[in-house]
PASEBA-1860 file (N, C-alpha, C; in nm, 3 decimals):
! residues 110
1> MATDNNME> 0.084/-0.117/0.000/0.000/0.000/0.000/0.089/0.124/0.000 ~ 0.057/0.216/-0.084/0.134/0.340/-0.091/0.094/0.430/0.025 ~ 0.188/0.514/0.068/0.158/0.599/0.182/0.123/0.741/0.144 ~ 0.174/0.792/0.032/0.141/0.930/-0.003/0.041/0.931/-0.118 ~ -0.084/0.940/-0.080/-0.193/0.935/-0.177/-0.201/1.064/-0.257 ~ -0.231/1.051/-0.383/-0.253/1.168/-0.466/-0.386/1.233/-0.429 ~ -0.483/1.151/-0.395/-0.616/1.198/-0.356/-0.656/1.123/-0.230 ~ -0.752/1.178/-0.160/-0.802/1.113/-0.041/-0.908/1.009/-0.079
9> YDEAQAVK> -0.911/0.899/-0.006/-1.011/0.794/-0.030/-1.149/0.848/0.002 ~ -1.243/0.829/-0.090/-1.381/0.874/-0.072/-1.471/0.755/-0.101 ~ -1.541/0.708/0.002/-1.624/0.589/-0.010/-1.731/0.603/-0.118 ~ -1.797/0.718/-0.123/-1.901/0.741/-0.224/-1.842/0.737/-0.365 ~ -1.725/0.796/-0.382/-1.658/0.792/-0.512/-1.613/0.650/-0.546 ~ -1.571/0.576/-0.444/-1.531/0.436/-0.466/-1.649/0.355/-0.518 ~ -1.765/0.373/-0.456/-1.885/0.299/-0.499/-1.920/0.336/-0.643 ~ -1.917/0.464/-0.676/-1.946/0.509/-0.812/-1.845/0.449/-0.910
17> FIRDYMPA> -1.718/0.452/-0.874/-1.612/0.398/-0.959/-1.635/0.248/-0.982 ~ -1.666/0.176/-0.876/-1.690/0.031/-0.885/-1.809/0.002/-0.976 ~ -1.917/0.076/-0.959/-2.034/0.057/-1.047/-1.996/0.078/-1.193 ~ -1.919/0.183/-1.221/-1.876/0.210/-1.358/-1.784/0.101/-1.410 ~ -1.709/0.038/-1.320/-1.614/-0.068/-1.355/-1.687/-0.199/-1.388 ~ -1.799/-0.221/-1.323/-1.873/-0.347/-1.339/-1.940/-0.354/-1.476 ~ -1.964/-0.476/-1.526/-2.040/-0.490/-1.651/-2.179/-0.427/-1.636 ~ -2.232/-0.375/-1.744/-2.360/-0.303/-1.743/-2.472/-0.386/-1.679
25> DKRDLYDD> -2.473/-0.517/-1.704/-2.582/-0.600/-1.651/-2.567/-0.631/-1.502 ~ -2.456/-0.591/-1.442/-2.433/-0.617/-1.298/-2.443/-0.491/-1.213 ~ -2.431/-0.375/-1.275/-2.418/-0.247/-1.203/-2.529/-0.220/-1.103 ~ -2.650/-0.253/-1.138/-2.763/-0.218/-1.052/-2.818/-0.335/-0.971 ~ -2.746/-0.445/-0.969/-2.793/-0.561/-0.893/-2.780/-0.541/-0.742 ~ -2.685/-0.458/-0.701/-2.656/-0.443/-0.559/-2.665/-0.297/-0.518 ~ -2.720/-0.274/-0.398/-2.727/-0.136/-0.351/-2.591/-0.092/-0.296 ~ -2.580/0.036/-0.268/-2.452/0.091/-0.220/-2.404/0.020/-0.094
33> DEIINIID> -2.496/-0.013/-0.004/-2.456/-0.079/0.120/-2.391/-0.215/0.096 ~ -2.439/-0.288/-0.003/-2.379/-0.418/-0.035/-2.237/-0.401/-0.089 ~ -2.218/-0.300/-0.173/-2.085/-0.273/-0.227/-1.992/-0.226/-0.116 ~ -2.043/-0.140/-0.028/-1.962/-0.092/0.086/-1.926/-0.208/0.178 ~ -2.016/-0.303/0.195/-1.987/-0.422/0.275/-1.866/-0.496/0.218 ~ -1.860/-0.511/0.086/-1.746/-0.577/0.022/-1.620/-0.493/0.040 ~ -1.631/-0.361/0.023/-1.516/-0.272/0.044/-1.463/-0.290/0.187 ~ -1.553/-0.295/0.284/-1.511/-0.315/0.423/-1.438/-0.448/0.440
41> MIWDYYED> -1.485/-0.551/0.372/-1.418/-0.681/0.379/-1.277/-0.673/0.320 ~ -1.262/-0.598/0.212/-1.130/-0.581/0.150/-1.036/-0.512/0.249 ~ -1.085/-0.406/0.313/-1.002/-0.335/0.410/-0.974/-0.421/0.533 ~ -1.068/-0.509/0.571/-1.042/-0.605/0.679/-0.929/-0.699/0.637 ~ -0.930/-0.741/0.512/-0.822/-0.826/0.460/-0.689/-0.753/0.473 ~ -0.686/-0.627/0.431/-0.563/-0.548/0.442/-0.514/-0.544/0.587 ~ -0.607/-0.517/0.678/-0.571/-0.507/0.820/-0.521/-0.641/0.873 ~ -0.593/-0.748/0.842/-0.556/-0.881/0.890/-0.420/-0.926/0.837
49> NGLLEISA> -0.380/-0.873/0.723/-0.254/-0.914/0.661/-0.144/-0.809/0.673 ~ -0.164/-0.713/0.762/-0.061/-0.613/0.790/-0.035/-0.515/0.677 ~ -0.129/-0.503/0.584/-0.109/-0.415/0.469/-0.140/-0.269/0.499 ~ -0.192/-0.241/0.617/-0.220/-0.103/0.655/-0.110/-0.047/0.746 ~ -0.016/-0.133/0.784/0.092/-0.091/0.873/0.217/-0.061/0.791 ~ 0.276/0.054/0.817/0.399/0.092/0.749/0.509/0.098/0.854 ~ 0.610/0.015/0.837/0.721/0.016/0.932/0.836/0.101/0.876 ~ 0.934/0.128/0.959/1.049/0.210/0.918/1.127/0.145/0.805
57> DYDDDDQS> 1.128/0.014/0.800/1.202/-0.055/0.694/1.111/-0.105/0.584 ~ 1.000/-0.035/0.564/0.901/-0.071/0.462/0.960/-0.062/0.323 ~ 0.931/-0.161/0.243/0.971/-0.163/0.102/0.844/-0.193/0.022 ~ 0.815/-0.112/-0.080/0.693/-0.131/-0.159/0.679/-0.273/-0.211 ~ 0.790/-0.341/-0.233/0.784/-0.476/-0.287/0.752/-0.580/-0.180 ~ 0.761/-0.539/-0.052/0.739/-0.633/0.057/0.597/-0.688/0.058 ~ 0.500/-0.600/0.046/0.362/-0.641/0.062/0.275/-0.570/-0.041 ~ 0.200/-0.647/-0.111/0.098/-0.589/-0.198/-0.019/-0.686/-0.201
65> PELPDIIK> -0.138/-0.632/-0.207/-0.254/-0.721/-0.205/-0.258/-0.809/-0.330 ~ -0.285/-0.935/-0.311/-0.296/-1.030/-0.421/-0.444/-1.052/-0.450 ~ -0.483/-1.024/-0.573/-0.624/-1.033/-0.612/-0.688/-1.167/-0.576 ~ -0.629/-1.280/-0.612/-0.695/-1.408/-0.579/-0.714/-1.427/-0.428 ~ -0.616/-1.381/-0.349/-0.627/-1.395/-0.203/-0.740/-1.308/-0.148 ~ -0.752/-1.187/-0.202/-0.858/-1.096/-0.155/-0.994/-1.153/-0.192 ~ -1.008/-1.201/-0.314/-1.136/-1.258/-0.359/-1.173/-1.378/-0.272 ~ -1.077/-1.464/-0.245/-1.102/-1.582/-0.160/-1.147/-1.538/-0.021
73> YVKKMLAK> -1.080/-1.438/0.035/-1.115/-1.386/0.167/-1.257/-1.330/0.168 ~ -1.289/-1.248/0.068/-1.422/-1.186/0.062/-1.530/-1.293/0.047 ~ -1.507/-1.392/-0.035/-1.606/-1.500/-0.051/-1.627/-1.574/0.081 ~ -1.518/-1.596/0.155/-1.528/-1.662/0.284/-1.610/-1.578/0.382 ~ -1.586/-1.447/0.382/-1.661/-1.357/0.471/-1.808/-1.349/0.429 ~ -1.834/-1.347/0.299/-1.972/-1.344/0.251/-2.049/-1.468/0.295 ~ -1.981/-1.582/0.295/-2.046/-1.707/0.337/-2.090/-1.699/0.482 ~ -2.018/-1.622/0.563/-2.052/-1.606/0.704/-2.159/-1.499/0.726
81> DKLAVVDV> -2.176/-1.409/0.629/-2.270/-1.297/0.641/-2.406/-1.340/0.587 ~ -2.495/-1.378/0.677/-2.626/-1.431/0.637/-2.715/-1.328/0.568 ~ -2.685/-1.199/0.586/-2.767/-1.094/0.525/-2.713/-1.049/0.389 ~ -2.596/-1.094/0.354/-2.534/-1.051/0.228/-2.611/-1.109/0.109 ~ -2.626/-1.028/0.005/-2.698/-1.072/-0.114/-2.609/-1.074/-0.239 ~ -2.483/-1.038/-0.224/-2.393/-1.037/-0.339/-2.364/-1.180/-0.381 ~ -2.386/-1.209/-0.507/-2.356/-1.341/-0.563/-2.204/-1.360/-0.564 ~ -2.157/-1.475/-0.517/-2.012/-1.498/-0.512/-1.948/-1.489/-0.650
89> DDVHYIVE> -2.025/-1.515/-0.754/-1.972/-1.504/-0.890/-1.948/-1.358/-0.932 ~ -2.007/-1.264/-0.858/-1.990/-1.121/-0.890/-1.886/-1.053/-0.802 ~ -1.835/-1.124/-0.702/-1.739/-1.066/-0.608/-1.619/-1.008/-0.681 ~ -1.568/-1.079/-0.780/-1.445/-1.033/-0.846/-1.463/-0.898/-0.913 ~ -1.583/-0.867/-0.962/-1.607/-0.735/-1.023/-1.589/-0.624/-0.920 ~ -1.643/-0.646/-0.802/-1.636/-0.545/-0.697/-1.494/-0.532/-0.644 ~ -1.428/-0.645/-0.620/-1.290/-0.641/-0.571/-1.198/-0.575/-0.674 ~ -1.208/-0.617/-0.799/-1.125/-0.557/-0.904/-1.154/-0.407/-0.917
97> GELAYEKS> -1.281/-0.370/-0.907/-1.318/-0.229/-0.914/-1.261/-0.149/-0.799 ~ -1.263/-0.205/-0.680/-1.206/-0.136/-0.563/-1.055/-0.118/-0.580 ~ -0.987/-0.222/-0.624/-0.842/-0.211/-0.644/-0.810/-0.109/-0.753 ~ -0.891/-0.106/-0.858/-0.871/-0.007/-0.966/-0.895/0.134/-0.912 ~ -0.995/0.150/-0.826/-1.020/0.282/-0.765/-0.900/0.324/-0.680 ~ -0.851/0.232/-0.596/-0.736/0.264/-0.511/-0.616/0.305/-0.596 ~ -0.596/0.235/-0.705/-0.486/0.268/-0.797/-0.507/0.407/-0.858 ~ -0.631/0.439/-0.893/-0.662/0.566/-0.959/-0.637/0.687/-0.869
105> IGALED> -0.645/0.667/-0.738/-0.620/0.779/-0.646/-0.480/0.774/-0.586 ~ -0.401/0.677/-0.629/-0.264/0.668/-0.580/-0.249/0.595/-0.448 ~ -0.353/0.526/-0.403/-0.347/0.454/-0.276/-0.288/0.315/-0.293 ~ -0.278/0.269/-0.416/-0.228/0.136/-0.445/-0.139/0.147/-0.566 ~ -0.021/0.087/-0.557/0.072/0.094/-0.669/0.063/-0.032/-0.752 ~ 0.113/-0.023/-0.876/0.112/-0.139/-0.967/0.192/-0.253/-0.912
END
């Protein structure tokens, strides 16, 4: 995770970005709260894996979120969330959209 963001993270903008990122037939299947729930799971993954902590000897190559690991984590969390309505087959659109948003604001490097 990069430390000097070009822009500040904005949850509402993230949701809009993710909707625009998703295929047209998927964009309106889920309300904002469902997308935010997935975003929260992604950030929980970051926290659980030490990706939000920056140490003095931090190297950008040391830690970066791995898409398959994040998707697996989110699917596992969705299985535990009895109120969640996001289809597990659509999780990757939301996760990929969130990572693309983070990259677009400079919060995540290539």
